[in-house]
C-alpha positions as CSV (number, residue, x, y, z in Angstrom):
1,M,-1.6,-14.1,132.9
2,S,-3.2,-11.1,134.6
3,Y,-6.7,-9.7,134.4
4,M,-8.7,-6.5,134.7
5,K,-11.2,-6.2,137.5
6,L,-14.7,-6.5,136.3
7,K,-17.0,-3.7,137.5
8,K,-20.3,-4.8,138.8
9,N,-22.9,-4.9,136.0
10,C,-20.3,-3.7,133.5
11,F,-21.3,-6.0,130.7
12,F,-18.8,-4.5,128.3
13,C,-16.0,-5.8,130.5
14,L,-17.6,-9.2,130.7
15,I,-17.8,-9.4,126.9
16,C,-14.1,-8.6,126.7
17,L,-13.2,-11.2,129.2
18,L,-15.1,-13.8,127.2
19,Q,-13.5,-12.7,124.0
20,I,-9.9,-11.9,124.7
21,V,-7.2,-12.0,127.3
22,I,-7.5,-9.1,129.6
23,T,-4.7,-7.4,131.5
24,S,-4.9,-5.1,134.4
25,C,-3.5,-1.7,134.5
26,N,-1.2,-2.4,137.4
27,G,-0.2,-5.9,136.2
28,G,-1.5,-7.6,139.4
29,R,-3.7,-10.7,139.4
30,M,-7.4,-10.2,139.8
31,A,-8.6,-11.1,143.3
32,R,-11.4,-13.6,143.8
33,S,-13.9,-10.8,144.3
34,Y,-17.7,-11.3,144.0
35,A,-18.2,-7.6,144.6
36,D,-16.6,-6.9,141.2
37,C,-18.5,-9.6,139.4
38,A,-21.2,-8.9,136.8
39,S,-24.7,-10.2,137.7
40,I,-27.9,-11.0,136.0
41,R,-31.3,-12.0,137.4
42,V,-33.0,-15.2,136.2
43,T,-36.1,-16.6,137.8
44,P,-38.9,-19.0,136.8
45,D,-41.5,-16.1,136.6
46,K,-39.5,-14.8,133.7
47,L,-40.5,-17.9,131.6
48,E,-41.6,-16.9,128.1
49,K,-44.7,-18.4,126.7
50,E,-42.7,-19.3,123.6
51,F,-39.1,-18.6,122.8
52,D,-38.5,-18.1,119.1
53,F,-35.1,-19.6,118.7
54,T,-34.9,-18.2,115.2
55,S,-34.6,-14.7,116.7
56,V,-31.0,-15.6,117.7
57,A,-30.0,-18.4,115.2
58,S,-30.8,-19.7,111.8
59,L,-31.2,-23.4,110.9
60,S,-28.2,-24.5,109.0
61,K,-28.7,-28.2,108.3
62,L,-29.9,-31.6,109.4
63,I,-27.3,-34.3,109.8
64,P,-28.6,-37.9,110.2
65,L,-25.9,-39.9,111.9
66,E,-25.3,-43.1,109.9
67,T,-26.7,-46.3,111.5
68,S,-24.6,-49.5,111.2
69,D,-24.0,-52.7,113.1
70,K,-20.8,-51.0,114.5
71,C,-22.7,-47.9,115.7
72,R,-26.0,-48.1,117.6
73,I,-26.4,-44.9,119.7
74,G,-28.5,-45.1,122.8
75,N,-28.3,-41.6,124.3
76,V,-26.3,-38.6,123.0
77,S,-24.7,-36.9,126.0
78,R,-22.3,-34.6,124.1
79,V,-21.3,-33.6,120.6
80,F,-17.9,-32.2,119.8
81,V,-16.7,-30.8,116.6
82,I,-13.0,-30.9,115.6
83,D,-11.3,-30.5,112.2
84,G,-14.6,-30.6,110.5
85,F,-16.0,-33.9,111.8
86,F,-18.1,-34.9,114.8
87,I,-17.2,-36.8,118.0
88,V,-20.4,-38.2,119.6
89,W,-20.5,-39.5,123.2
90,D,-23.1,-42.2,123.8
91,S,-23.4,-42.2,127.6
92,E,-26.0,-44.9,127.7
93,N,-23.8,-47.5,125.9
94,Q,-20.5,-46.0,127.2
95,K,-19.1,-45.5,123.7
96,L,-17.5,-42.7,121.7
97,Y,-17.9,-42.4,117.9
98,S,-16.6,-40.3,115.2
99,F,-18.6,-39.1,112.1
100,T,-17.8,-37.1,109.0
101,K,-19.4,-33.6,108.6
102,D,-22.2,-35.3,106.7
103,G,-22.9,-37.9,109.4
104,D,-21.1,-40.8,107.8
105,F,-19.8,-43.2,110.4
106,M,-16.0,-43.3,110.8
107,S,-14.9,-45.3,113.8
108,Q,-15.4,-46.1,117.5
109,I,-12.8,-44.4,119.7
110,G,-11.6,-46.6,122.5
111,G,-13.6,-49.3,124.1
112,R,-14.4,-51.1,127.4
113,G,-11.9,-53.5,128.9
114,N,-9.0,-53.8,131.3
115,S,-6.0,-53.1,129.0
116,S,-4.0,-49.9,129.2
117,S,-5.9,-48.5,126.2
118,E,-9.4,-49.4,127.4
119,Y,-11.8,-48.0,130.1
120,V,-14.0,-49.7,132.6
121,S,-16.3,-46.7,132.9
122,L,-16.5,-43.8,130.4
123,T,-17.1,-41.1,132.9
124,D,-16.4,-37.9,130.9
125,V,-14.9,-36.8,127.6
126,W,-12.8,-33.8,126.7
127,V,-11.9,-33.0,123.1
128,D,-9.1,-30.5,122.9
129,G,-8.9,-28.7,119.5
130,R,-5.6,-27.1,120.3
131,S,-3.6,-30.3,121.1
132,K,-5.7,-32.3,118.7
133,E,-6.4,-34.9,121.4
134,I,-9.4,-36.7,122.9
135,C,-9.2,-37.4,126.6
136,L,-11.4,-40.0,128.2
137,L,-11.9,-40.0,132.0
138,D,-12.3,-43.4,133.7
139,N,-13.0,-42.9,137.4
140,S,-13.2,-46.7,137.9
141,K,-9.6,-47.1,137.0
142,H,-8.6,-43.5,138.2
143,C,-7.0,-42.8,134.8
144,L,-7.2,-40.7,131.7
145,L,-6.9,-42.2,128.2
146,F,-5.6,-40.1,125.4
147,F,-6.3,-40.6,121.7
148,D,-5.6,-38.6,118.6
149,I,-8.7,-37.2,116.8
150,Y,-8.7,-40.2,114.4
151,G,-9.0,-42.7,117.4
152,T,-5.5,-43.9,117.6
153,F,-4.5,-44.6,121.2
154,K,-1.5,-42.5,122.5
155,R,-1.1,-42.9,126.2
156,N,-2.8,-43.2,129.6
157,M,-2.2,-41.3,132.8
158,K,-3.1,-42.2,136.4
159,I,-4.9,-39.6,138.5
160,D,-5.0,-39.7,142.3
161,D,-8.6,-38.4,142.7
162,W,-12.1,-39.6,142.0
163,A,-13.6,-37.2,139.5
164,L,-16.7,-36.9,137.3
165,N,-15.6,-34.1,134.9
166,I,-12.3,-33.3,133.3
167,A,-10.9,-30.3,131.3
168,L,-7.4,-29.8,129.9
169,D,-5.7,-26.5,129.5
170,D,-2.2,-26.8,128.3
171,E,-0.2,-28.3,131.1
172,L,-3.0,-28.0,133.6
173,M,-5.8,-30.6,134.2
174,W,-9.0,-29.5,136.0
175,L,-11.0,-32.1,137.9
176,A,-14.5,-31.7,139.1
177,C,-14.6,-34.1,142.2
178,Y,-18.0,-33.2,143.7
179,G,-16.7,-33.5,147.2
180,Q,-15.7,-37.1,146.8
181,T,-12.1,-36.6,148.1
182,E,-10.4,-36.6,151.5
183,K,-10.6,-32.8,151.5
184,N,-14.2,-32.6,150.1
185,T,-12.9,-31.0,146.9
186,M,-15.3,-29.7,144.2
187,L,-12.7,-28.3,141.8
188,K,-9.0,-29.3,141.7
189,R,-6.1,-28.1,139.5
190,V,-3.3,-30.6,138.7
191,N,-0.1,-30.0,136.8
192,S,0.1,-32.8,134.2
193,E,3.9,-32.8,134.2
194,T,4.7,-32.5,137.9
195,K,1.4,-34.2,139.1
196,K,1.2,-31.6,141.8
197,G,-2.4,-30.6,142.6
198,A,-4.2,-27.9,144.5
199,D,-7.8,-27.6,145.7
200,V,-9.5,-24.6,144.2
201,L,-13.1,-24.9,145.4
202,S,-14.1,-27.2,148.3
203,F,-17.0,-28.0,150.6
204,S,-16.7,-27.9,154.3
205,D,-16.3,-31.2,156.1
206,D,-19.0,-33.8,155.9
207,M,-21.8,-31.6,154.6
208,G,-23.7,-34.5,153.0
209,I,-24.3,-32.7,149.8
210,P,-25.8,-34.9,147.0
211,I,-23.9,-35.4,143.7
212,L,-25.5,-33.3,141.0
213,Q,-23.4,-34.0,137.9
214,S,-23.4,-31.6,135.1
215,H,-21.5,-30.4,132.0
216,C,-19.5,-27.9,134.0
217,F,-16.4,-27.0,131.8
218,T,-16.6,-25.1,128.6
219,R,-14.0,-23.4,126.4
220,K,-14.2,-20.2,124.4
221,G,-11.2,-19.7,122.2
222,N,-8.2,-19.9,124.6
223,D,-10.2,-19.3,127.7
224,L,-11.7,-22.0,130.0
225,F,-14.8,-21.5,132.1
226,F,-16.4,-23.5,134.9
227,S,-19.8,-23.6,136.6
228,T,-21.3,-25.9,139.3
229,P,-24.9,-26.8,140.1
230,Y,-24.1,-26.0,143.8
231,M,-23.4,-22.3,143.2
232,N,-24.7,-19.3,141.4
233,T,-21.4,-18.3,139.8
234,I,-19.5,-18.8,136.5
235,Y,-15.8,-18.7,136.7
236,Q,-12.9,-18.3,134.4
237,L,-10.0,-20.7,135.1
238,D,-6.4,-19.7,135.0
239,D,-4.3,-20.7,138.0
240,D,-7.3,-19.9,140.1
241,A,-11.1,-19.7,139.7
242,I,-12.0,-16.1,138.9
243,P,-15.7,-15.2,139.2
244,V,-17.0,-13.4,136.1
245,L,-20.8,-13.7,136.3
246,T,-23.2,-14.4,139.1
247,I,-26.8,-15.4,138.6
248,D,-29.6,-14.0,140.9
249,F,-32.2,-16.8,141.0
250,G,-34.6,-14.8,143.2
251,E,-35.7,-15.0,146.8
252,D,-35.7,-18.9,146.9
253,G,-32.6,-19.1,144.7
254,I,-29.1,-20.5,145.5
255,K,-26.9,-17.7,146.8
256,V,-23.7,-19.6,147.4
257,S,-20.5,-17.7,146.9
258,D,-18.5,-19.9,149.3
259,M,-18.9,-23.6,149.1
260,S,-17.2,-24.1,152.4
261,D,-19.8,-21.9,154.2
262,E,-22.3,-24.3,155.8
263,K,-24.9,-21.6,156.3
264,E,-24.8,-20.7,152.6
265,M,-24.9,-24.3,151.5
266,E,-27.9,-25.2,153.8
267,T,-30.4,-24.4,151.0
268,V,-28.7,-26.8,148.6
269,K,-28.4,-29.5,151.3
270,N,-32.2,-29.2,152.1
271,G,-33.0,-29.6,148.4
272,R,-35.7,-27.0,148.1
273,Y,-34.4,-24.2,145.9
274,V,-34.2,-22.5,142.6
275,G,-31.0,-22.5,140.6
276,G,-28.0,-24.6,140.0
277,I,-26.0,-23.7,136.8
278,K,-26.1,-26.8,134.6
279,D,-25.3,-27.6,130.9
280,F,-23.3,-24.5,130.5
281,Y,-22.0,-23.4,127.0
282,I,-20.7,-20.2,125.4
283,A,-21.3,-19.8,121.7
284,D,-19.9,-16.6,120.2
285,S,-21.4,-13.9,122.5
286,I,-24.2,-15.9,123.9
287,V,-24.2,-17.8,127.2
288,F,-26.5,-20.9,127.5
289,F,-27.3,-22.8,130.7
290,S,-30.1,-24.5,132.4
291,F,-31.4,-24.4,136.0
292,E,-33.9,-26.2,138.2
293,D,-36.9,-25.3,140.4
294,R,-36.8,-27.8,143.2
295,R,-39.4,-26.2,145.5
296,K,-42.2,-28.6,145.0
297,E,-42.8,-31.5,147.3
298,G,-41.9,-34.9,146.0
299,P,-39.6,-35.9,143.2
300,S,-40.9,-33.4,140.6
301,I,-38.3,-30.9,139.3
302,D,-39.0,-28.2,136.8
303,N,-36.2,-27.5,134.3
304,Y,-35.6,-24.1,132.7
305,Y,-33.2,-23.0,130.0
306,V,-31.5,-19.6,129.6
307,C,-30.2,-17.8,126.6
308,Y,-28.2,-14.7,127.6
309,S,-26.7,-12.3,125.1
310,L,-23.5,-10.6,126.2
311,S,-23.8,-8.1,123.3
312,N,-27.3,-6.6,124.0
313,E,-27.9,-8.0,127.5
314,E,-31.2,-9.8,126.4
315,I,-32.2,-12.7,128.6
316,H,-34.6,-15.4,127.5
317,V,-35.9,-18.0,130.0
318,Y,-37.7,-20.9,128.3
319,D,-38.7,-24.6,128.7
320,Y,-39.9,-27.0,126.0
321,S,-41.9,-24.2,124.3
322,M,-39.4,-23.3,121.7
323,R,-40.3,-22.2,118.3
324,H,-38.0,-23.6,115.7
325,D,-37.4,-22.9,112.0
326,K,-40.5,-23.7,110.0
327,E,-38.4,-25.9,107.7
328,L,-37.6,-28.2,110.6
329,P,-40.1,-31.1,110.4
330,I,-39.7,-32.1,114.1
331,S,-38.6,-29.9,117.0
332,P,-35.6,-31.2,118.9
333,L,-35.5,-31.2,122.7
334,P,-34.1,-27.9,124.1
335,D,-31.0,-29.5,125.6
336,I,-27.9,-28.2,123.7
337,K,-25.5,-31.1,123.0
338,G,-22.5,-29.1,121.7
339,V,-21.3,-25.8,120.3
340,D,-18.6,-25.0,117.8
341,G,-17.9,-21.3,117.3
342,K,-21.3,-19.9,116.2
343,N,-22.8,-23.3,115.6
344,I,-25.1,-24.9,118.1
345,Y,-26.2,-28.6,118.0
346,F,-29.4,-30.2,119.2
347,I,-30.6,-33.7,118.5
348,I,-33.8,-35.4,117.3
349,D,-34.1,-38.9,118.9
350,V,-36.1,-40.8,116.3
351,S,-36.5,-43.8,118.5
352,V,-39.2,-42.1,120.6
353,L,-41.2,-40.5,117.8
354,P,-44.8,-41.7,117.5
355,A,-46.1,-42.7,114.0
356,H,-47.6,-39.4,113.1
357,L,-44.3,-37.5,113.8
358,M,-42.3,-40.1,111.9
359,T,-44.7,-39.5,108.9
360,R,-44.0,-35.8,109.2
361,L,-40.2,-36.5,109.3
362,H,-40.4,-38.5,106.1
363,E,-41.8,-35.4,104.3
364,N,-38.3,-34.2,104.3
365,E,-36.6,-35.8,101.2
366,S,-33.3,-36.2,103.0
367,L,-34.9,-38.0,105.9
368,K,-37.3,-40.4,104.1
369,D,-35.2,-43.5,104.9
370,I,-35.1,-42.8,108.7
371,I,-36.7,-45.5,110.8
372,K,-37.2,-45.9,114.6
373,E,-34.0,-47.9,114.8
374,S,-32.0,-45.2,113.2
375,N,-29.4,-43.2,115.0
376,P,-30.3,-39.6,116.1
377,I,-30.4,-36.6,113.8
378,L,-28.1,-33.7,114.5
379,V,-29.8,-30.3,114.2
380,Q,-27.3,-27.5,113.4
381,Y,-28.2,-23.8,114.0
382,T,-25.9,-20.9,113.4
383,L,-26.0,-17.8,115.5
384,K,-27.0,-14.6,113.6
């Protein structure tokens, strides 16, 4: 596959790259060139007093996830949508569940144990809508477990490297290793048939960079994208990592274009910076991600969220001050848990609601039976 070079600040080209496969005029592969990469500026001083989320999306429905003895959710890390039903990853309890489109419990997928079909540590989950497979990463056993979308075990596969994130792209596996390999690899490409691998992004030797795990892979159509909290760049993945968008986080922001450059990585190593692309999603023509302000002394970290429209170049920087649809009885946290086409999913964790908010929740007829022990409620928005 070949690609057209993106011109700096040419957002039309960026939109095309996110929407379709792009070919270059001369048929050659695009070089890994930051000079040709589009760029946007995102800083904490752009924080909006209140971000009206209904300006970009409409509330579609509330989906209470059924509570049963077989399914008690602690913390929803990710929500996947495939063939009209939900796959919910409970990272607190190390479990994966499936639900119908209406939230009815279907089954648990996999489980903890030492057999070939079980995991010791559920480290990451990848749901592949094209192959109709669910892949579970277990970095304790250095293996991948594959299930069909109904939860039937299919096979397992050993991997050589310690990893925290996994993405599948036809015959290629992409592993985010966070420097925990012999060669200090961040991103590695592995052919699932030949088992041959190649380091794509790496740190220099013994830099002592802390592990900052994040949701770093996201798919849009047939295209796979990658980001890392150590850099200011979003990449498209083919046989290589091709930079498509850089984020200017301001004077104190991360400015890393080469993870192996110790001078560039010094800011990240010191821990006092603005930036780090985390929780990265693409929904239709909108890019969502979060970043951090770590400049304060002590453990305090300010989190910010970004909504960037590729179609009109609008950028919204917000925190917990989001205005939701007036029909929504309780505002969910701003962390996006999953996307599916134009649909975006948040959650309401009812276990932490005080009495007066629970009373407000019960004013909605469909939620009147919800109690503090109930599973979370999915909130579905659809982009306009």
